ROSEPA-549278 format. One line per field, with one value per residue (C-alpha): chain; residue number from 1; residue in one letter; y, z, x. Coordinates in Angstrom, 2 decimals, m for minus. Example, Ala and Ser with C-alpha at 12.3 -4.5 7.8 and 13.67 -1.06 7.14 Angstrom:
! ROSEPA-549278
unit <- [A; A]
pos <- [1; 2]
code <- [a; s]
yy <- [m4.50; m1.06]
zz <- [7.80; 7.14]
xx <- [12.30; 13.67]
***
This chain:
! ROSEPA-549278
unit <- [A; A; A; A; A; A; A; A; A; A; A; A; A; A; A; A; A; A; A; A; A; A; A; A; A; A; A; A; A; A; A; A; A; A; A; A; A; A; A; A; A; A; A; A; A; A; A; A; A; A; A; A; A; A; A; A; A; A; A; A; A; A; A; A; A; A; A; A; A; A; A; A; A; A; A; A; A; A; A; A; A; A; A; A; A; A; A; A; A; A; A; A; A; A; A; A; A; A; A; A; A; A; A; A; A; A; A; A; A; A; A; A; A; A; A; A; A; A; A; A; A; A; A; A; A; A; A; A; A; A; A; A; A; A; A; A; A; A; A; A; A; A; A; A; A; A; A; A; A; A; A; A; A; A; A; A; A; A; A; A; A; A; A; A; A; A; A; A; A; A; A; A; A; A; A; A; A; A; A; A; A; A; A; A; A; A; A; A; A; A; A; A; A; A; A; A; A; A; A; A; A; A; A; A; A; A; A; A; A; A; A; A; A; A; A; A; A; A; A; A; A; A; A; A; A; A; A; A; A; A; A; A; A; A; A; A; A; A; A; A; A; A; A; A; A; A]
pos <- [1; 2; 3; 4; 5; 6; 7; 8; 9; 10; 11; 12; 13; 14; 15; 16; 17; 18; 19; 20; 21; 22; 23; 24; 25; 26; 27; 28; 29; 30; 31; 32; 33; 34; 35; 36; 37; 38; 39; 40; 41; 42; 43; 44; 45; 46; 47; 48; 49; 50; 51; 52; 53; 54; 55; 56; 57; 58; 59; 60; 61; 62; 63; 64; 65; 66; 67; 68; 69; 70; 71; 72; 73; 74; 75; 76; 77; 78; 79; 80; 81; 82; 83; 84; 85; 86; 87; 88; 89; 90; 91; 92; 93; 94; 95; 96; 97; 98; 99; 100; 101; 102; 103; 104; 105; 106; 107; 108; 109; 110; 111; 112; 113; 114; 115; 116; 117; 118; 119; 120; 121; 122; 123; 124; 125; 126; 127; 128; 129; 130; 131; 132; 133; 134; 135; 136; 137; 138; 139; 140; 141; 142; 143; 144; 145; 146; 147; 148; 149; 150; 151; 152; 153; 154; 155; 156; 157; 158; 159; 160; 161; 162; 163; 164; 165; 166; 167; 168; 169; 170; 171; 172; 173; 174; 175; 176; 177; 178; 179; 180; 181; 182; 183; 184; 185; 186; 187; 188; 189; 190; 191; 192; 193; 194; 195; 196; 197; 198; 199; 200; 201; 202; 203; 204; 205; 206; 207; 208; 209; 210; 211; 212; 213; 214; 215; 216; 217; 218; 219; 220; 221; 222; 223; 224; 225; 226; 227; 228; 229; 230; 231; 232; 233; 234; 235; 236; 237; 238; 239; 240; 241; 242; 243; 244; 245; 246]
code <- [m; k; l; s; v; v; i; p; a; y; n; e; s; l; n; l; p; e; t; i; n; a; l; y; l; e; l; v; e; n; n; i; s; h; e; i; l; v; i; n; d; n; s; k; d; n; t; d; e; v; i; l; e; l; k; k; n; i; p; t; l; n; s; i; f; n; p; p; p; n; n; g; f; g; y; a; i; r; k; g; l; e; n; f; n; g; d; c; v; a; l; v; m; a; d; l; s; d; s; p; k; d; l; v; r; f; y; n; e; m; l; v; k; k; v; d; c; v; f; g; n; r; f; l; k; k; g; d; v; t; n; y; p; k; k; k; l; l; i; n; r; f; v; n; n; i; l; s; f; i; f; r; i; k; y; t; d; c; t; n; a; f; k; l; y; s; k; k; t; i; e; g; l; k; p; f; m; s; p; h; f; n; i; t; v; e; l; p; l; k; a; i; v; r; g; y; s; y; s; i; m; p; n; k; w; a; n; r; k; h; g; t; s; n; l; k; i; r; e; m; g; s; r; y; f; f; i; v; l; y; c; l; v; e; k; y; f; s; k; g; d; f; n; k; k; w]
yy <- [0.00; 3.25; 6.18; 9.79; 12.50; 15.87; 18.86; 22.34; 25.02; 28.79; 30.52; 27.36; 27.42; 27.25; 24.24; 22.15; 20.68; 19.12; 17.99; 16.38; 14.74; 13.29; 11.91; 10.45; 8.72; 7.21; 5.95; 4.49; 2.82; 1.13; 0.12; 2.06; 2.86; 6.53; 9.99; 13.26; 15.95; 19.55; 22.11; 25.50; 27.83; 30.91; 31.40; 34.73; 33.33; 30.93; 27.81; 26.85; 26.98; 24.91; 22.24; 22.07; 21.57; 18.83; 17.01; 16.36; 13.84; 12.78; 10.98; 10.57; 14.32; 16.11; 19.58; 21.57; 25.33; 26.57; 29.91; 32.81; 33.66; 30.43; 30.41; 29.29; 26.16; 24.44; 25.25; 23.88; 20.65; 20.33; 20.78; 17.94; 15.70; 16.21; 15.29; 12.57; 9.17; 6.81; 4.27; 6.31; 9.87; 11.50; 15.19; 16.40; 19.89; 21.53; 22.54; 19.00; 19.36; 15.83; 12.84; 10.71; 7.70; 8.27; 8.33; 4.84; 3.67; 5.09; 3.41; 0.01; 0.44; 0.96; m2.07; m4.41; m3.34; m2.43; 0.73; 3.62; 6.29; 6.67; 9.73; 11.12; 12.18; 14.15; 13.89; 10.13; 8.16; 7.98; 11.10; 14.34; 18.06; 20.19; 23.99; 24.26; 27.89; 27.86; 29.96; 27.81; 24.66; 25.76; 26.67; 23.40; 21.23; 23.15; 22.97; 19.32; 18.20; 20.08; 18.35; 14.98; 15.67; 17.01; 14.33; 11.59; 10.29; 9.28; 11.17; 14.32; 15.80; 16.58; 19.77; 17.77; 17.90; 14.77; 12.03; 9.22; 8.40; 5.71; 6.94; 5.59; 7.50; 10.76; 10.21; 9.57; 12.82; 15.07; 17.78; 19.62; 22.91; 24.41; 26.95; 27.39; 25.45; 24.29; 21.52; 19.72; 19.39; 18.84; 15.71; 13.60; 14.67; 13.84; 10.48; 9.64; 10.89; 8.98; 5.70; 5.20; 3.01; 4.53; 3.93; 6.54; 6.51; 8.69; 10.96; 13.48; 17.15; 19.75; 23.47; 24.81; 25.83; 28.55; 31.14; 31.55; 29.60; 30.93; 29.90; 32.95; 31.79; 34.92; 34.71; 30.99; 30.87; 31.42; 29.18; 26.28; 26.90; 26.75; 23.41; 21.88; 23.01; 21.51; 18.14; 18.18; 18.81; 15.95; 13.64; 14.20; 15.18; 13.68; 10.25; 8.56; 9.90; 10.48; 7.33; 4.94; 2.85; 0.10]
zz <- [0.00; m1.14; 1.27; 0.16; 2.64; 1.84; 3.43; 2.97; 3.17; 3.35; 4.11; 5.72; 4.22; 7.65; 8.75; 5.58; 5.51; 8.97; 8.43; 5.02; 5.92; 9.11; 7.26; 4.45; 6.75; 8.90; 5.92; 4.19; 7.41; 7.67; 3.97; 3.27; m0.38; m0.43; m1.93; m0.06; m1.71; m0.64; m1.65; m1.88; m1.09; m2.90; m0.39; m0.29; 1.00; m0.70; m0.20; m3.88; m3.75; m0.57; m2.14; m5.26; m3.10; m1.07; m4.24; m5.06; m2.22; m1.74; m4.84; m3.41; m2.92; m5.24; m5.07; m6.50; m6.55; m5.51; m7.28; m6.23; m5.75; m3.99; m1.22; 2.38; 4.41; 3.22; m0.43; m0.15; 1.45; m1.25; m3.95; m2.39; m2.09; m5.78; m6.85; m4.61; m6.19; m3.19; m1.91; 1.26; 2.23; 5.44; 6.25; 7.94; 9.04; 7.57; 10.95; 12.24; 14.94; 13.95; 14.66; 11.72; 14.05; 14.67; 10.91; 10.63; 13.47; 11.71; 8.43; 10.11; 11.92; 8.61; 7.10; 9.99; 10.85; 7.29; 8.44; 6.14; 8.38; 11.28; 13.48; 15.88; 19.41; 21.28; 24.57; 24.95; 27.23; 25.50; 23.53; 24.27; 23.55; 23.97; 24.29; 23.33; 23.92; 26.99; 25.49; 22.37; 24.49; 26.53; 23.39; 21.76; 24.59; 24.84; 21.10; 20.71; 23.67; 22.32; 18.94; 20.64; 22.49; 19.65; 17.16; 19.81; 19.10; 21.35; 19.26; 21.11; 18.85; 15.57; 15.05; 15.01; 11.37; 11.67; 10.08; 7.54; 4.94; 2.29; m1.28; m1.58; 1.54; 0.14; m3.01; m0.86; 1.09; m1.97; m2.73; m0.19; 1.10; 3.53; 2.28; 5.63; 8.79; 9.13; 6.67; 9.65; 11.03; 7.74; 6.75; 9.92; 10.62; 7.06; 7.30; 10.57; 9.45; 6.15; 7.86; 7.10; 9.57; 11.67; 14.44; 17.00; 18.07; 20.45; 18.79; 19.90; 18.99; 19.49; 18.80; 15.83; 16.10; 13.43; 12.44; 13.69; 13.07; 10.37; 12.38; 13.59; 16.10; 15.95; 12.17; 12.18; 14.60; 12.08; 9.52; 11.97; 12.92; 9.27; 8.55; 11.82; 11.01; 7.54; 8.93; 11.50; 8.78; 6.75; 9.79; 10.70; 7.44; 4.43; 4.81; 4.16; 0.60; 1.03; 3.01; 2.17; m0.84; m0.71]
xx <- [0.00; 1.55; 1.39; 1.11; 2.07; 0.47; 2.20; 0.66; 3.34; 3.11; 6.43; 7.87; 11.36; 13.01; 10.93; 10.69; 14.24; 13.98; 10.39; 10.90; 14.20; 12.73; 9.70; 11.77; 14.25; 11.49; 9.49; 12.55; 13.70; 10.30; 10.24; 7.05; 6.37; 5.52; 5.51; 5.95; 3.85; 4.44; 1.81; 3.50; 0.61; 1.92; 4.75; 6.56; 9.86; 12.29; 10.19; 10.53; 14.32; 14.37; 12.17; 14.35; 17.44; 15.73; 14.68; 18.34; 18.57; 14.94; 13.63; 10.12; 9.61; 7.20; 5.71; 2.82; 2.45; m0.98; m1.46; m3.70; m6.48; m7.50; m4.92; m5.28; m4.68; m7.86; m7.24; m3.70; m4.98; m7.61; m4.98; m3.01; m6.07; m6.79; m3.25; m1.79; m1.09; m0.97; m3.48; m3.84; m2.99; m1.78; m2.10; 1.08; 2.07; 5.17; 6.60; 7.34; 4.70; 3.62; 5.87; 7.07; 7.05; 3.35; 2.77; 4.30; 2.04; m1.03; m0.04; 0.40; m2.92; m4.70; m2.96; m3.70; m7.25; m8.26; m10.04; m10.90; m9.34; m6.93; m7.42; m4.86; m5.81; m3.16; m5.05; m5.29; m2.99; 0.43; m0.45; 1.38; 1.46; 4.58; 4.51; 0.85; m0.27; m2.51; m5.32; m5.47; m5.39; m8.42; m10.35; m9.28; m10.57; m13.85; m14.56; m13.58; m15.65; m18.65; m18.19; m17.95; m21.20; m23.34; m22.22; m22.40; m18.92; m16.03; m13.46; m12.32; m9.62; m11.38; m9.37; m6.14; m4.99; m2.85; m4.97; m4.73; m7.39; m7.71; m7.99; m11.55; m12.52; m11.18; m13.23; m16.29; m15.85; m15.95; m16.81; m14.70; m16.03; m13.52; m10.97; m9.23; m8.31; m11.91; m11.03; m9.46; m13.00; m14.81; m12.87; m13.27; m16.85; m17.90; m16.12; m17.88; m21.31; m21.05; m20.23; m16.54; m14.66; m11.90; m9.38; m8.33; m4.69; m2.68; m0.15; 2.44; 2.42; 5.16; 4.99; 6.93; 10.57; 10.46; 7.85; 4.31; 1.13; m1.21; m4.27; m6.21; m8.83; m11.02; m11.23; m12.02; m14.95; m17.75; m16.04; m15.83; m19.46; m20.53; m18.86; m20.07; m23.62; m23.35; m22.19; m25.00; m27.57; m26.12; m26.12; m29.75; m31.47; m29.63; m31.32; m27.96; m27.68; m23.94; m23.12; m20.30; m21.33; m18.68]
***
């Protein structure tokens, strides 16, 4: 089973070398057939030059430029999900906040249990967060627990971007709607509502070493609300029209 790793990147030239090298070494060491696909989301720094240099030593590295006007985290993810060539696809942040070792664990979980998705939960036993801003952490736990309650699910880390999906699942979740960070909620909630099977595994998260996050909580509130409302409407009123067909 070939694994695609989609990495959205906006002005991440300082983080990409460590992230991509760490992923490549871990995947090669575990003999996992893969591609690493970086989506350059119209970066203003030297991200392109960094990627070209990395390609000299990493044969599985590919990149796509996401031109304006449709820029943003969600648009970059969507570009990757339209262009990956693996049998499954993982969403990984460019700043190495996600552990490559966890990615291997997720991949093996999908192989062994034959589930459609593997979701990370940083707050389970054996999960971990390092240097998580306190205000964001409080908001994170409140929002995720509310989502767990209203959707009647045991998953309490929907906003965690670090997830693995089979190719068939990605096809079944289209069309994608979110242009921003709310895509991290759209994908798992759609998968759950539409009846795709999934495992939940603990994962580790560490704050970035370089730069600042592009997530702006105040700007995202209404966008998260919109996608949650959409998924709720689908759950209770769609009569299963979008459910898994295979």
